[in-house]
Structure formats: structure tokens, C-alpha cells
N, C-alpha and C positions, 0 to 999 in steps of 0.2 A: 218487174219488180215496181213497187210503189214508192216516189220520192216526195217529201217534202221539200218545195224550194220556197225558203223564206224571203221575202223582197221580191217588190216588184219592179226595181230599176232595170237598167240595161243587163247587167250582169245576170241576174235571175231570171228575166225574159228568155236571154243568150241560151242559157244553162239547159233553163225548163225545155226551151224549144226543142233544144238537141235530144235531149231525154225522151219526150216523145215521140221523135224522129225515128230513134232506136227502138222504139216499141214499147217503152216504159209508161207507167201511169204519173202523172204529176199533179198536185196540187200546189197550186201559187199563194204562199200565205203573206198577209199585210197585216195594218191594225185593225183595219174594219172589213166587215165579210164581203162587202158590194164594191171594194176599191176600181173604179175605172180603169186603170189600165189593167189589173188583174182580169176584170169581166172581159173584156176586150181581147186580151190574150188567149183567155180560155178559149172564147168563141171563133178565134182564128185557128186555134190550132185543131180543133174537131174533136174527135173522141179521145177518151184517155187526159184530158186536159181537164182540170177542177181549179177551183180557187175557194178561198174561206180566209177566216183569220189566221193568224199564226199558230195559236193554238188547235185549231180544227185542221190545219195544215199537218201540224206535228204530229197528231192522232192519226192521221192518214197513211202518214209515210214511213215505211219501213227505213229510210235511211231519209237523215234531214240535211240540207246544204243550206248554211248559211251564208246569204249572199247580202245580207244588208252591212252597212256600215259599221267599220269595226268598231267605232266608237260608241256605237248602239246596241252592239250586239248582245252584251247581257242583259239590257233593259227587255231587249225583244225576245229571247229566249226566258227571262223569269215571268213573263206573259203568259208561259206555256206549261200545263201543269206537269211537273216532274215525271211523273208515269209515263206521259207520252215520248220522254226523252229516254226513261231507263235502259240501258243495254242498248240501245241505237247506237250507230255510228252518225257523228256530227262532220259532216266536212264542212271546214270553215275554211271559205276563200276572202274571208275580208281583209281590210287593209285598215290600219286606226290613224288615218290621215284627217287633216282639218288644214284649212288654209288662213293663218293669222297674220295679221299685218304684211299681206303679201309675201308669205312665206310658207313654205311646208313644214308642217309641224307632224311629228308621231306622238302618239300618247295611247298605251305605254310605248315605250321604246327603251332598248339596251338589258335593261334588268328585268322586264316583263314582257308578254305578248298578249294579242288577243287569244291565241289559240291555248295558251295556259289557264287564261283567267276563265274560259270557258271548262277547260277539265277540271279548275278546281271548284268552281261554281255546282257543276256537276258531275260528280266523281263518278256516277253510274252509267255515263256516257263512254264513248270510246270515239275521242275527237282525232280527228286527222286533219293538219293543215296542208293546204295543196292548193295551186293555181293562183295564188294571189301574186304572183311574180310577173304577169302577163297579160296582157288584153284578152277582154270577154271573147272576142270572135275568134281569136287564136287558141283559147281553151279549147274548144270545139272543131277547131279544123287547122290541126300543126301543119296541115301542107300549106297553107298560106306562106310561110317561111320555108324558104329550101334549108336542107342541112340537116345536120344531127343533133340541133338543139335542145335543150332539157327542161323538164319541170322537177318539182322537188314534193315530196313528202317527209312528214314530221307527225310522229303519236308514241303512244305509249304502248299500245296494242298492237300487235304484229299482224293478226288475222284482219282488224280493221285496215292497216294500210295494204294486206295484199289484195282485200276488196276494192277499196279506193284505186289501186294500181288496175284491178282488172277493169273497172269504171272507165278510167283514162283510156284504158287499150281500146274499149269502145269508142272514145272521142278521135282513136286515131295515134294515141302516144305508146309504141310499143313499149314493153317493161324494161329491156336497158337505155331508155331515155327517160326513165323514171328514176330520179336519185333519192333513196333513202337517205334522208340526213341523221337520224336516230330517233331520240325522243321528242315530246312535246316541246321541251324547253328550246330544240333548235329553232322553232318556229320565231323565235326573236331574232334571227340572223334573216331568215325568208321575209318578214316584215321590213326589216331594214333596208332590204332592195329597193323599196320602193321610190326614195330620193333619187337615186340612181337612174333609176326607170324613166321617172318624170323628167330628167336631165337628159335623158337619151332621144325622149320623147320629144323635147323641145329641138335637140340638135337634129335628131331626123328629120321630122317635120310629120311623123303620122305613127302611128301605134303598132303596125305591123315588122315587131322585130322580136329578137330574143336572143338570148346567151346560148352560148355552147362551151361544155368544160369539155377541154382536153388533155385526157391524161398523157403523161410520159411512158413510154413502153420501155 
């Protein structure tokens, strides 16, 4: 399958690299066609890896992965012709985080989410929120942390969530460890987990951890 990964940061390069390893084709998108990080990534990945502008990557991909920061996600997606997004799954792994006056801030928070904003702005896309609650290396290698820890999906389109769940299975997340929270509105809760994640990161001292939800029998 062809994937567009928007964003040349650590998250985008890690997800893109795993997709290439799994045999998919990936175009890494950035603001400019010849972004040095994207060029270096594509050269190191070999066949199946390409790069281009956000618009060029989105046109290439059958699935679009939003791996840019949550606060710039709409700006990035609006730089893409809607025809290159219509009908496609947009897997949103972003968080709306910023550090202001030494404090972690989320915007939007509580009454909205990046996932919802993308779905409203692009009603013909099928937005699925997932993977934003863990470190990018754990996203593609859940065995880094022992146990039955889980990740979440949110979205309005059930078939899109099923397709994303299948992709997560390729990453190593079996279906019973993917919790469907419901519609895209539930992305608010997933995004609001980030301050807790950062607090745990500071407490533990490294990002190789996750949360396990246990049900009463």
C-alpha cells in the first residue's frame, strides 16, 4: 500500500521507516520538496521510499498519516488540495502541545481536539486518531514494553478504524490490545492523556512505558 507520512520529525521518520520495512511504499511530506531530513531519510530507506511537498505526498498516498505537530496540523492539511484527501483515511497521531512559560499547554483541550478539527475541516476524509499516547519507537515496536498494554482508536468511520487496526497489527499490536473508544469526539480524551504521559516520563526517566487497562472479570 502507498502511504503519505506528513512530517519529517522523529515521529514521521520512525513511522515511515517501519512502513517501508513492512513492504509498503512511503512518501515523506514536508513544506519544501527537497527538505534535507526527508532527502536523507529517503536515501537511507532505499526502494519504496520517496519524499516531496505535503501536497505531493498526499497525492501519492492511499492513506495519509498526520505526523506534524497538532497545532499546525490544519495549516499543513490545508496546503493540500482537498481532492488529494477526499475519501482517504487520515491517521492522526499528533498532539496539540506547546510549552508556555515553562508549563505544558494543550490547545485545543477538553471541548475540542485536533482529530475533530481535521474531521470538520475535511468532511470527506475518514479521520482516525491513534498512537498519540505513546513514544514513537513504541508505536512501531510494542514488544519494547512487556505486558498487555494498549493503544486507542477514535473515529466516525468503522471501516477506517478496522483498516487502521489492521495496520497496527502489522506494527505488532494485536486487535485485543487496540481499544476502540468510539467516535472522533473521544479523541479529546486521548489527547488529554499527554500531560499525564509527560509527568510519567519525568518520573520514570525514559519514554519506554505505556498504560495497561485491566477489566474486572
